[in-house]
ROKOL-270364 format. One record per residue (C-alpha): x, y, z; residue number from 1. Coordinates in Angstrom, 3 decimals, padded with zeros to 6 digits, m for minus. Example, Ala and Ser with C-alpha at 12.3 -4.5 7.8 and 13.67 -1.06 7.14 Angstrom:
REM residues 2
012.300;m004.500;007.800;1
013.670;m001.060;007.140;2
This chain:
REM residues 400
m016.199;024.208;m022.898;1
m018.997;021.682;m022.384;2
m021.961;022.718;m020.255;3
m022.006;021.260;m016.720;4
m024.791;020.857;m014.173;5
m025.203;019.701;m010.573;6
m027.368;016.614;m010.093;7
m027.958;013.947;m007.426;8
m025.849;010.838;m007.992;9
m029.113;008.917;m008.218;10
m029.711;010.650;m011.546;11
m026.802;008.635;m012.952;12
m027.225;005.279;m011.192;13
m029.575;003.531;m008.803;14
m028.698;001.199;m005.948;15
m029.742;m002.425;m005.566;16
m029.102;m003.877;m002.120;17
m027.328;m007.215;m001.975;18
m028.651;m010.650;m001.052;19
m029.514;m011.699;002.498;20
m028.673;m015.329;003.153;21
m028.386;m017.792;006.021;22
m025.664;m020.371;006.769;23
m027.736;m023.247;005.392;24
m027.850;m021.495;001.992;25
m024.082;m021.734;001.521;26
m022.746;m024.415;m000.840;27
m019.343;m026.061;m000.813;28
m019.378;m026.786;m004.531;29
m020.963;m024.788;m007.328;30
m023.314;m026.146;m009.957;31
m024.839;m024.375;m012.947;32
m027.808;m022.992;m011.011;33
m025.698;m021.401;m008.250;34
m024.458;m017.816;m007.984;35
m021.138;m016.557;m006.637;36
m021.679;m014.044;m003.850;37
m019.138;m011.263;m003.310;38
m018.711;m009.419;m000.018;39
m016.926;m006.281;001.139;40
m013.609;m008.148;001.460;41
m013.772;m008.869;m002.276;42
m013.948;m005.153;m003.125;43
m010.322;m004.077;m003.497;44
m008.800;m000.822;m004.696;45
m007.196;m002.559;m007.678;46
m010.222;m004.667;m008.649;47
m012.334;m007.564;m007.441;48
m010.609;m010.254;m005.383;49
m012.182;m013.621;m006.173;50
m010.124;m015.624;m003.644;51
m012.648;m015.691;m000.771;52
m016.166;m016.119;m002.120;53
m019.484;m017.638;m001.086;54
m021.731;m019.836;m003.228;55
m025.502;m019.544;m002.906;56
m028.492;m020.955;m004.850;57
m030.082;m018.679;m007.417;58
m033.480;m019.276;m005.808;59
m032.681;m016.616;m003.172;60
m031.320;m014.129;m005.699;61
m033.583;m011.712;m007.543;62
m032.855;m011.146;m011.226;63
m031.935;m007.504;m010.605;64
m029.392;m008.607;m007.979;65
m027.293;m010.436;m010.590;66
m024.354;m008.158;m011.401;67
m024.216;m006.735;m014.914;68
m021.268;m005.388;m016.870;69
m020.522;m001.856;m015.717;70
m022.272;m002.159;m012.361;71
m020.464;m000.529;m009.446;72
m020.092;m002.734;m006.369;73
m020.169;m000.670;m003.173;74
m019.450;m001.653;000.430;75
m022.418;m000.245;002.369;76
m021.748;m001.521;005.889;77
m018.587;m002.528;007.723;78
m017.026;m002.439;011.169;79
m014.478;000.036;009.823;80
m015.638;003.413;008.548;81
m012.607;003.470;006.267;82
m014.100;000.641;004.208;83
m017.659;001.936;003.953;84
m018.283;003.464;000.528;85
m015.321;001.811;m001.178;86
m016.257;000.521;m004.586;87
m015.121;m001.298;m007.696;88
m016.389;m001.663;m011.247;89
m017.756;m005.068;m012.229;90
m016.745;m006.532;m015.573;91
m018.971;m009.385;m016.754;92
m017.401;m012.832;m017.039;93
m018.832;m016.303;m017.651;94
m019.880;m016.845;m014.013;95
m022.890;m015.149;m012.446;96
m022.188;m012.901;m009.459;97
m024.115;m010.984;m006.862;98
m023.229;m009.185;m003.620;99
m024.113;m009.779;000.022;100
m026.505;m007.628;002.021;101
m023.682;m005.445;003.370;102
m023.042;m004.309;m000.207;103
m025.034;m002.797;m003.059;104
m024.889;m002.835;m006.833;105
m025.211;000.588;m008.432;106
m026.524;000.269;m011.966;107
m025.872;003.118;m014.383;108
m028.748;004.472;m016.431;109
m028.308;003.990;m020.182;110
m028.292;007.749;m020.825;111
m024.897;008.111;m019.108;112
m021.470;006.694;m019.804;113
m020.814;003.776;m017.439;114
m017.076;004.333;m017.181;115
m017.533;008.044;m016.488;116
m019.981;007.252;m013.669;117
m017.497;004.759;m012.199;118
m014.890;007.522;m012.021;119
m017.443;009.716;m010.250;120
m017.638;006.988;m007.595;121
m013.833;007.162;m007.354;122
m013.706;010.963;m007.143;123
m012.807;013.174;m004.192;124
m016.309;014.637;m004.328;125
m017.815;011.216;m003.663;126
m015.257;010.273;m001.001;127
m015.649;013.554;000.892;128
m019.433;013.205;000.815;129
m019.208;009.683;002.262;130
m016.811;010.854;004.990;131
m019.156;013.697;005.917;132
m022.151;011.357;006.089;133
m020.341;008.838;008.290;134
m018.833;011.475;010.578;135
m022.296;012.322;011.867;136
m023.264;008.745;012.628;137
m022.159;006.142;015.148;138
m023.285;003.378;012.778;139
m021.083;002.519;009.788;140
m023.950;001.879;007.438;141
m025.173;003.521;004.226;142
m028.550;003.308;002.513;143
m028.875;003.347;m001.260;144
m030.744;006.645;m000.994;145
m027.857;008.173;000.966;146
m025.517;007.676;m001.964;147
m028.178;008.548;m004.526;148
m028.683;011.931;m002.835;149
m025.014;012.982;m003.078;150
m024.809;016.042;m005.338;151
m022.200;015.976;m008.067;152
m021.204;018.162;m010.988;153
m021.264;016.513;m014.434;154
m021.006;017.524;m018.086;155
m024.359;017.369;m019.861;156
m022.731;016.127;m023.050;157
m022.426;012.354;m023.326;158
m019.474;012.863;m025.674;159
m017.642;014.884;m023.005;160
m018.355;012.168;m020.438;161
m016.831;009.624;m022.802;162
m013.789;011.798;m023.455;163
m013.190;012.142;m019.706;164
m013.645;008.404;m019.257;165
m011.230;007.635;m022.103;166
m008.505;009.901;m020.690;167
m008.803;008.408;m017.204;168
m008.960;004.868;m018.625;169
m005.715;005.522;m020.519;170
m004.134;006.681;m017.270;171
m005.344;003.530;m015.507;172
m003.925;001.321;m018.260;173
m000.543;003.026;m017.941;174
m000.654;002.519;m014.163;175
m001.588;m001.152;m014.553;176
001.286;m001.699;m016.983;177
003.709;000.070;m014.644;178
002.458;m001.913;m011.656;179
003.030;m005.141;m013.586;180
006.621;m004.098;m014.271;181
007.165;m003.339;m010.570;182
005.780;m006.761;m009.671;183
008.052;m008.356;m012.282;184
011.212;m006.730;m010.915;185
010.123;m007.426;m007.327;186
009.900;m011.120;m008.206;187
013.279;m010.978;m009.962;188
014.898;m009.403;m006.900;189
013.330;m011.973;m004.568;190
014.592;m014.759;m006.795;191
018.084;m013.292;m006.834;192
018.119;m012.980;m003.050;193
017.148;m016.624;m002.658;194
019.747;m017.786;m005.178;195
022.585;m015.584;m003.926;196
022.076;m015.410;m000.172;197
021.334;m019.043;000.677;198
024.577;m020.547;m000.570;199
027.358;m021.535;001.811;200
027.743;m022.332;005.494;201
025.782;m020.367;008.099;202
027.670;m018.479;010.805;203
026.570;m016.443;013.798;204
026.706;m012.653;013.470;205
028.826;m012.544;016.647;206
031.543;m014.527;014.829;207
032.357;m011.651;012.488;208
030.813;m008.475;013.969;209
030.039;m006.637;017.196;210
026.463;m005.750;018.138;211
026.158;m002.370;019.865;212
023.170;m000.839;021.672;213
022.104;002.784;022.055;214
020.011;004.923;024.383;215
017.947;008.095;024.672;216
019.463;011.164;026.350;217
017.258;012.981;028.873;218
014.534;014.526;026.713;219
014.025;017.325;029.267;220
017.632;018.472;029.087;221
018.146;020.856;026.165;222
021.926;020.389;026.158;223
021.404;017.035;024.416;224
018.969;018.025;021.678;225
018.675;019.909;018.371;226
022.312;019.434;017.493;227
023.797;018.335;014.168;228
024.220;014.614;014.835;229
021.884;011.993;013.363;230
020.067;010.008;016.093;231
018.191;007.076;014.573;232
015.105;005.404;016.088;233
012.869;002.516;014.942;234
010.411;005.123;013.663;235
013.043;006.464;011.255;236
013.627;002.954;009.938;237
009.964;001.912;009.719;238
009.069;004.715;007.287;239
012.114;004.042;005.104;240
011.660;002.311;001.756;241
015.298;002.568;000.669;242
018.491;000.687;001.450;243
020.276;003.686;002.935;244
019.509;006.200;005.665;245
021.390;009.436;006.283;246
019.031;011.523;008.379;247
016.649;011.294;011.339;248
013.549;012.997;012.693;249
015.474;014.252;015.731;250
019.125;015.200;016.091;251
021.390;015.413;019.111;252
024.350;017.490;020.194;253
027.830;016.086;020.847;254
026.804;015.749;024.494;255
023.767;013.779;023.334;256
026.016;011.422;021.377;257
028.016;010.667;024.510;258
024.824;009.788;026.362;259
023.417;007.654;023.541;260
026.379;005.576;022.343;261
029.482;007.198;023.839;262
030.852;008.093;020.415;263
029.600;008.401;016.845;264
029.148;005.090;015.029;265
031.061;004.974;011.708;266
029.193;005.430;008.442;267
028.419;002.364;006.314;268
027.313;000.543;009.459;269
024.201;m001.635;009.380;270
021.489;m000.577;011.837;271
018.411;m002.645;012.707;272
015.310;m001.922;014.783;273
014.942;m004.280;017.741;274
011.648;m003.092;019.206;275
008.395;m001.475;018.069;276
008.862;m002.716;015.355;277
011.469;m005.476;015.031;278
013.539;m006.104;011.913;279
013.695;m002.882;009.893;280
017.240;m002.221;008.767;281
019.401;000.077;006.645;282
022.968;001.045;005.895;283
023.772;004.426;007.451;284
025.569;006.838;005.122;285
026.890;009.219;007.793;286
028.415;008.949;011.273;287
025.497;008.587;013.690;288
024.100;007.573;017.043;289
020.810;005.870;017.935;290
018.361;004.978;020.690;291
017.659;001.813;022.675;292
015.170;000.591;020.073;293
017.976;m000.200;017.617;294
021.204;m002.119;017.381;295
024.249;m001.370;015.233;296
026.362;m004.167;013.742;297
029.989;m003.065;013.548;298
032.992;m004.817;012.020;299
035.534;m004.801;009.212;300
035.545;m008.321;007.800;301
032.259;m008.139;005.934;302
030.410;m006.078;003.338;303
027.724;m003.912;004.974;304
025.417;m004.076;001.970;305
025.664;m007.853;001.889;306
024.691;m008.047;005.576;307
021.864;m005.566;004.977;308
020.379;m007.800;002.276;309
020.657;m010.818;004.578;310
018.815;m009.024;007.392;311
016.271;m007.274;005.173;312
014.666;m010.609;004.348;313
014.875;m011.941;007.923;314
012.197;m009.800;009.591;315
009.852;m012.721;010.274;316
012.659;m014.899;011.578;317
013.883;m012.146;013.895;318
010.371;m011.565;015.219;319
010.131;m015.258;016.093;320
013.148;m015.015;018.411;321
011.898;m011.770;019.966;322
009.940;m011.598;023.214;323
007.846;m009.197;025.268;324
004.303;m008.633;026.514;325
003.682;m004.962;025.713;326
005.700;m005.097;022.485;327
008.190;m007.473;020.905;328
011.865;m006.842;021.535;329
014.837;m008.571;019.911;330
017.468;m009.197;022.598;331
021.095;m008.438;021.805;332
022.089;m012.063;022.419;333
019.498;m013.307;019.879;334
020.807;m010.938;017.223;335
024.377;m011.970;017.983;336
023.600;m015.630;017.476;337
021.396;m015.101;014.443;338
022.952;m016.989;011.525;339
023.629;m015.846;007.960;340
025.759;m017.221;005.150;341
029.101;m015.453;004.826;342
031.139;m016.189;001.673;343
034.467;m014.530;000.928;344
034.546;m010.737;001.058;345
035.015;m010.660;m002.707;346
031.889;m012.792;m003.193;347
029.943;m010.636;m000.710;348
030.812;m007.545;m002.757;349
029.768;m009.243;m005.997;350
026.417;m010.292;m004.522;351
025.830;m006.851;m003.012;352
026.495;m005.217;m006.388;353
024.024;m007.510;m008.149;354
021.286;m006.868;m005.586;355
022.004;m003.129;m005.541;356
021.564;m003.026;m009.320;357
018.245;m004.866;m008.945;358
017.196;m002.421;m006.213;359
018.135;000.559;m008.378;360
015.962;m000.711;m011.220;361
013.097;m001.533;m008.857;362
013.294;001.904;m007.210;363
013.221;003.575;m010.618;364
010.130;001.615;m011.643;365
008.404;002.374;m008.341;366
009.091;006.075;m008.778;367
007.658;005.915;m012.295;368
004.545;004.198;m010.951;369
004.178;006.851;m008.245;370
004.509;009.566;m010.898;371
001.747;007.988;m012.994;372
m000.501;007.688;m009.938;373
000.053;011.370;m009.156;374
m000.787;012.287;m012.752;375
m003.985;010.230;m012.503;376
m004.990;011.986;m009.274;377
m004.400;015.343;m010.921;378
m006.472;014.351;m013.944;379
m009.299;013.116;m011.722;380
m009.338;016.395;m009.837;381
m009.158;018.548;m012.965;382
m011.514;016.654;m015.260;383
m014.223;015.734;m012.757;384
m014.521;019.243;m011.342;385
m014.518;021.092;m014.683;386
m011.233;022.819;m013.869;387
m009.734;021.669;m017.149;388
m011.502;020.675;m020.347;389
m010.781;017.466;m022.198;390
m009.858;019.543;m025.259;391
m006.991;021.199;m023.392;392
m005.740;017.838;m022.108;393
m005.924;016.238;m025.553;394
m004.326;019.259;m027.216;395
m001.475;019.250;m024.686;396
m000.914;015.524;m025.239;397
m001.030;015.878;m029.026;398
001.615;018.595;m028.887;399
004.163;016.315;m027.223;400
């Protein structure tokens, strides 16, 4: 095991506050002498976002304020405490960059591994320290010295720092590759939905199905609650990331069903949230009932999965025909006259099967990505707290 010691974060890197500028300094076009200024909105969890930048003259930028490869860009002040302390590693490119005065550059001393120090800034130890500092202050602002005084535990061996950095970098590369695959299949699915769901004549939902509303039984009457029947609400739908739903946070008795919808709604029915929020939908895999925040679309002349895919991409359109002051609500009549294409039942089934296959692949890739992210979190916790040595990780990997 490598020897570890506790040191202030300022032992590893020092902070350089960003550039203060005034409106008249900003340029519309960049020339060779100008510098691109990055702000807190450019610091994203998955890297630097270069979409919304400022251009300033280099005459107001000190040499040390020009970002160097391996610098860590940190948001030091923001209206939201959640954003203060977030950081990203800077990788040098052809353009010159700096940060605004609400940010700082943290420059790693040459005696430490830059990538290892970046992962320290991403660690739970760092995040918990920032949260503790901000919890005792009404002002969402950090000083360089505040971060430099955070105590952390590090291996004294530069080789061990590099081994930790290499393991975590490998995990990040695997995550990036997996995320790219998820994005690829997301784009494929979106393309398929456009190609398959926009063909044919549009018809109103009321022309082929019945829209049914629900209600909430008296919450103070125990005879209606904690039964065996699924009772779906918009909350159940809003946390769902799958096509199907077969359970609910609360359940009702048979008496509760009578109060909510009179009778159980058949399985394989499409349900959609119509208030707080509007437009979340699913196909229900079990007989069910629901509250007044949802509507069920019942009928026999259409494929439920096909209708689900039509509605799942219509959230924005449904919100536009909703109304309300406290919160948006989609009226029953607006849902009834909402139009979708409706080919033959055979064609609906074919389209639903294609999109279900795409969803199955996309779900599998998302689960793989989530697994890799969980592995990375575990590695961060183990390797940056000296719970597990790099030798044991490398030996375990080599034995596979």
